[in-house]
Short mmCIF file of the C-alpha atoms (twelve columns), coordinates in Angstrom:
data_MODEL
# 
_entry.id   MODEL 
# 
loop_
_atom_site.group_PDB 
_atom_site.id 
_atom_site.type_symbol 
_atom_site.label_atom_id 
_atom_site.label_alt_id 
_atom_site.label_comp_id 
_atom_site.label_asym_id 
_atom_site.label_seq_id 
_atom_site.Cartn_x 
_atom_site.Cartn_y 
_atom_site.Cartn_z 
_atom_site.pdbx_PDB_model_num 
ATOM 1   C CA . MET A 1   104.843 164.033 77.530  1 
ATOM 2   C CA . ASN A 2   105.403 160.688 78.179  1 
ATOM 3   C CA . GLN A 3   108.623 159.712 80.576  1 
ATOM 4   C CA . GLU A 4   111.249 157.936 77.710  1 
ATOM 5   C CA . LEU A 5   110.907 161.577 75.393  1 
ATOM 6   C CA . ASP A 6   110.976 163.427 78.663  1 
ATOM 7   C CA . ASN A 7   114.536 161.586 79.753  1 
ATOM 8   C CA . ILE A 8   115.898 161.948 75.958  1 
ATOM 9   C CA . LEU A 9   115.432 165.702 76.004  1 
ATOM 10  C CA . TYR A 10  116.946 165.846 79.452  1 
ATOM 11  C CA . HIS A 11  119.757 163.448 78.394  1 
ATOM 12  C CA . ARG A 12  120.364 165.494 75.025  1 
ATOM 13  C CA . TYR A 13  120.103 169.294 76.367  1 
ATOM 14  C CA . PRO A 14  121.789 169.062 79.906  1 
ATOM 15  C CA . LYS A 15  122.665 172.317 79.787  1 
ATOM 16  C CA . ILE A 16  119.692 174.189 78.755  1 
ATOM 17  C CA . PHE A 17  117.616 172.186 81.348  1 
ATOM 18  C CA . PRO A 18  119.861 171.135 84.193  1 
ATOM 19  C CA . ASP A 19  116.618 172.190 87.002  1 
ATOM 20  C CA . ARG A 20  115.391 169.070 86.496  1 
ATOM 21  C CA . HIS A 21  114.972 168.090 89.857  1 
ATOM 22  C CA . GLY A 22  114.567 171.869 91.051  1 
ATOM 23  C CA . ASP A 23  113.180 173.229 93.144  1 
ATOM 24  C CA . PRO A 24  109.505 173.614 92.548  1 
ATOM 25  C CA . ALA A 25  109.357 177.773 93.434  1 
ATOM 26  C CA . GLU A 26  112.375 178.287 91.702  1 
ATOM 27  C CA . THR A 27  111.510 176.593 88.152  1 
ATOM 28  C CA . GLY A 28  108.644 174.116 86.630  1 
ATOM 29  C CA . MET A 29  111.237 172.158 85.102  1 
ATOM 30  C CA . CYS A 30  110.661 170.174 87.603  1 
ATOM 31  C CA . TRP A 31  107.182 168.480 86.326  1 
ATOM 32  C CA . GLY A 32  109.072 167.638 83.178  1 
ATOM 33  C CA . PHE A 33  107.612 168.390 79.724  1 
ATOM 34  C CA . GLN A 34  103.835 169.367 80.244  1 
ATOM 35  C CA . CYS A 35  102.862 168.694 76.812  1 
ATOM 36  C CA . GLY A 36  101.935 165.478 74.575  1 
ATOM 37  C CA . ASP A 37  104.314 164.039 72.471  1 
ATOM 38  C CA . GLY A 38  103.695 165.090 69.561  1 
ATOM 39  C CA . TRP A 39  105.609 168.315 69.715  1 
ATOM 40  C CA . PHE A 40  109.258 166.226 71.170  1 
ATOM 41  C CA . ASP A 41  110.504 167.353 67.564  1 
ATOM 42  C CA . ILE A 42  110.401 170.910 67.857  1 
ATOM 43  C CA . ILE A 43  111.327 171.005 71.415  1 
ATOM 44  C CA . ASP A 44  113.975 169.042 70.001  1 
ATOM 45  C CA . GLY A 45  114.581 170.871 67.113  1 
ATOM 46  C CA . LEU A 46  114.568 174.080 69.432  1 
ATOM 47  C CA . CYS A 47  117.696 173.235 71.464  1 
ATOM 48  C CA . ALA A 48  119.509 171.080 68.930  1 
ATOM 49  C CA . GLU A 49  119.633 175.019 67.657  1 
ATOM 50  C CA . ILE A 50  119.901 177.028 70.791  1 
ATOM 51  C CA . THR A 51  122.647 174.282 71.730  1 
ATOM 52  C CA . ARG A 52  124.448 174.863 68.186  1 
ATOM 53  C CA . GLN A 53  124.430 178.862 68.115  1 
ATOM 54  C CA . ILE A 54  125.659 178.691 71.666  1 
ATOM 55  C CA . LYS A 55  128.535 176.726 70.655  1 
ATOM 56  C CA . ALA A 56  128.882 179.346 67.679  1 
ATOM 57  C CA . GLY A 57  129.575 181.915 70.176  1 
ATOM 58  C CA . ALA A 58  126.461 183.448 68.706  1 
ATOM 59  C CA . MET A 59  124.377 184.064 72.606  1 
ATOM 60  C CA . PRO A 60  124.515 183.681 75.393  1 
ATOM 61  C CA . PRO A 61  123.627 180.601 77.566  1 
ATOM 62  C CA . VAL A 62  119.588 179.350 78.052  1 
ATOM 63  C CA . VAL A 63  118.510 177.904 80.841  1 
ATOM 64  C CA . ALA A 64  114.695 176.640 80.717  1 
ATOM 65  C CA . THR A 65  112.708 177.272 83.518  1 
ATOM 66  C CA . ARG A 66  109.156 175.534 81.686  1 
ATOM 67  C CA . VAL A 67  108.213 174.091 78.886  1 
ATOM 68  C CA . LYS A 68  104.470 173.207 78.725  1 
ATOM 69  C CA . GLU A 69  100.927 173.593 76.972  1 
ATOM 70  C CA . LYS A 70  98.580  176.221 77.241  1 
ATOM 71  C CA . SER A 71  95.394  177.365 75.154  1 
ATOM 72  C CA . GLY A 72  97.170  174.762 72.091  1 
ATOM 73  C CA . TYR A 73  100.108 177.288 72.489  1 
ATOM 74  C CA . LEU A 74  103.893 175.902 73.223  1 
ATOM 75  C CA . ARG A 75  104.824 177.529 75.718  1 
ATOM 76  C CA . PHE A 76  108.979 177.784 76.629  1 
ATOM 77  C CA . TYR A 77  110.258 180.141 78.998  1 
ATOM 78  C CA . ILE A 78  114.128 181.037 79.276  1 
ATOM 79  C CA . ARG A 79  115.472 182.508 82.684  1 
ATOM 80  C CA . ASP A 80  115.093 185.763 81.845  1 
ATOM 81  C CA . HIS A 81  111.998 185.638 80.037  1 
ATOM 82  C CA . PHE A 82  110.280 188.940 80.047  1 
ATOM 83  C CA . ASN A 83  113.885 190.877 79.827  1 
ATOM 84  C CA . ARG A 84  113.680 189.982 75.188  1 
ATOM 85  C CA . ASP A 85  116.956 192.115 75.159  1 
ATOM 86  C CA . ALA A 86  118.793 190.145 77.877  1 
ATOM 87  C CA . ASN A 87  119.070 187.336 74.502  1 
ATOM 88  C CA . PRO A 88  116.983 188.452 71.104  1 
ATOM 89  C CA . GLN A 89  118.035 185.505 69.616  1 
ATOM 90  C CA . ALA A 90  116.932 182.525 71.518  1 
ATOM 91  C CA . HIS A 91  113.651 185.006 71.962  1 
ATOM 92  C CA . ARG A 92  113.450 184.117 68.307  1 
ATOM 93  C CA . LEU A 93  114.046 180.935 68.363  1 
ATOM 94  C CA . ILE A 94  111.432 180.310 70.722  1 
ATOM 95  C CA . GLU A 95  108.638 182.555 68.642  1 
ATOM 96  C CA . LEU A 96  109.642 179.967 65.541  1 
ATOM 97  C CA . ALA A 97  109.301 176.774 67.256  1 
ATOM 98  C CA . GLN A 98  106.113 178.081 68.479  1 
ATOM 99  C CA . GLN A 99  104.448 179.178 65.438  1 
ATOM 100 C CA . GLN A 100 105.704 175.542 64.096  1 
ATOM 101 C CA . ALA A 101 103.779 174.090 66.915  1 
ATOM 102 C CA . GLU A 102 100.564 175.724 66.536  1 
ATOM 103 C CA . ARG A 103 100.479 173.819 63.296  1 
ATOM 104 C CA . THR A 104 101.420 170.644 64.457  1 
ATOM 105 C CA . CYS A 105 99.029  168.201 66.404  1 
ATOM 106 C CA . GLN A 106 100.281 167.982 69.771  1 
ATOM 107 C CA . GLN A 107 99.460  164.289 70.481  1 
ATOM 108 C CA . CYS A 108 100.712 162.625 67.307  1 
ATOM 109 C CA . GLY A 109 102.576 165.497 65.419  1 
ATOM 110 C CA . ARG A 110 100.265 165.273 62.561  1 
ATOM 111 C CA . PRO A 111 99.699  169.062 60.170  1 
ATOM 112 C CA . VAL A 112 97.078  170.899 62.200  1 
ATOM 113 C CA . GLU A 113 94.366  174.286 61.085  1 
ATOM 114 C CA . LEU A 114 93.527  175.424 64.051  1 
ATOM 115 C CA . THR A 115 90.339  177.683 64.883  1 
ATOM 116 C CA . ASP A 116 89.446  180.120 67.460  1 
ATOM 117 C CA . ALA A 117 86.401  177.168 68.893  1 
ATOM 118 C CA . GLN A 118 89.593  174.680 68.974  1 
ATOM 119 C CA . ARG A 119 91.889  177.273 70.533  1 
ATOM 120 C CA . TRP A 120 92.272  174.945 74.021  1 
ATOM 121 C CA . ALA A 121 94.134  172.162 72.572  1 
ATOM 122 C CA . ALA A 122 96.594  171.686 69.817  1 
ATOM 123 C CA . MET A 123 95.083  168.514 67.924  1 
ATOM 124 C CA . CYS A 124 95.288  167.095 63.936  1 
ATOM 125 C CA . PRO A 125 91.095  166.161 63.020  1 
ATOM 126 C CA . ALA A 126 92.085  161.764 63.635  1 
ATOM 127 C CA . CYS A 127 92.928  162.812 67.576  1 
ATOM 128 C CA . ALA A 128 90.243  165.487 68.030  1 
ATOM 129 C CA . GLY A 129 87.519  162.686 66.787  1 
ATOM 130 C CA . GLU A 130 88.933  160.086 68.906  1 
ATOM 131 C CA . GLY A 131 88.107  162.725 71.951  1 
ATOM 132 C CA . GLN A 132 91.219  162.596 73.468  1 
ATOM 133 C CA . LEU A 133 92.411  165.017 75.455  1 
ATOM 134 C CA . PRO A 134 96.335  166.376 75.028  1 
ATOM 135 C CA . ARG A 135 98.552  163.547 77.417  1 
ATOM 136 C CA . ILE A 136 99.906  165.789 79.863  1 
ATOM 137 C CA . THR A 137 101.613 163.389 82.546  1 
ATOM 138 C CA . ALA A 138 102.877 166.550 84.736  1 
ATOM 139 C CA . ILE A 139 101.726 164.443 87.627  1 
ATOM 140 C CA . GLU A 140 103.648 161.372 87.278  1 
ATOM 141 C CA . ASN A 141 106.718 163.764 87.231  1 
ATOM 142 C CA . ARG A 142 105.821 165.794 90.442  1 
ATOM 143 C CA . PRO A 143 108.084 166.607 93.080  1 
ATOM 144 C CA . GLU A 144 107.211 164.603 95.714  1 
ATOM 145 C CA . SER A 145 105.767 167.410 98.655  1 
ATOM 146 C CA . THR A 146 107.729 168.233 101.127 1 
ATOM 147 C CA . SER A 147 105.458 169.111 103.635 1 
# 
């Protein structure tokens, strides 16, 4: 995701993304949002709904540990990610966002229908026809090496 959109999400949802500059051994958020710009609205909407439900007392706090694209799917990992009983409401919202991302080009946000042959990246015909690979800017966001 481009740096401007990346910064918007960190600014709007500091409680969901407190580990922006965290230790890479503990969080993947130090790498930024590792997906294309087309999923910005999905991630923004997910975080807005999580924030709304937390403020309403409907769910416990959520801290994201990594947000990325993998094999055409949106991955949104949270603390206690593998303990679905810890926050079932958050997991349900994440699942809905992931389902929406499956139908959305990760590059431009247009609708997409994936086939098994396209599974490596969720891209609309226009972006796929241009031969674009997903623009992932994690390298730009990489924390400085300590070695």
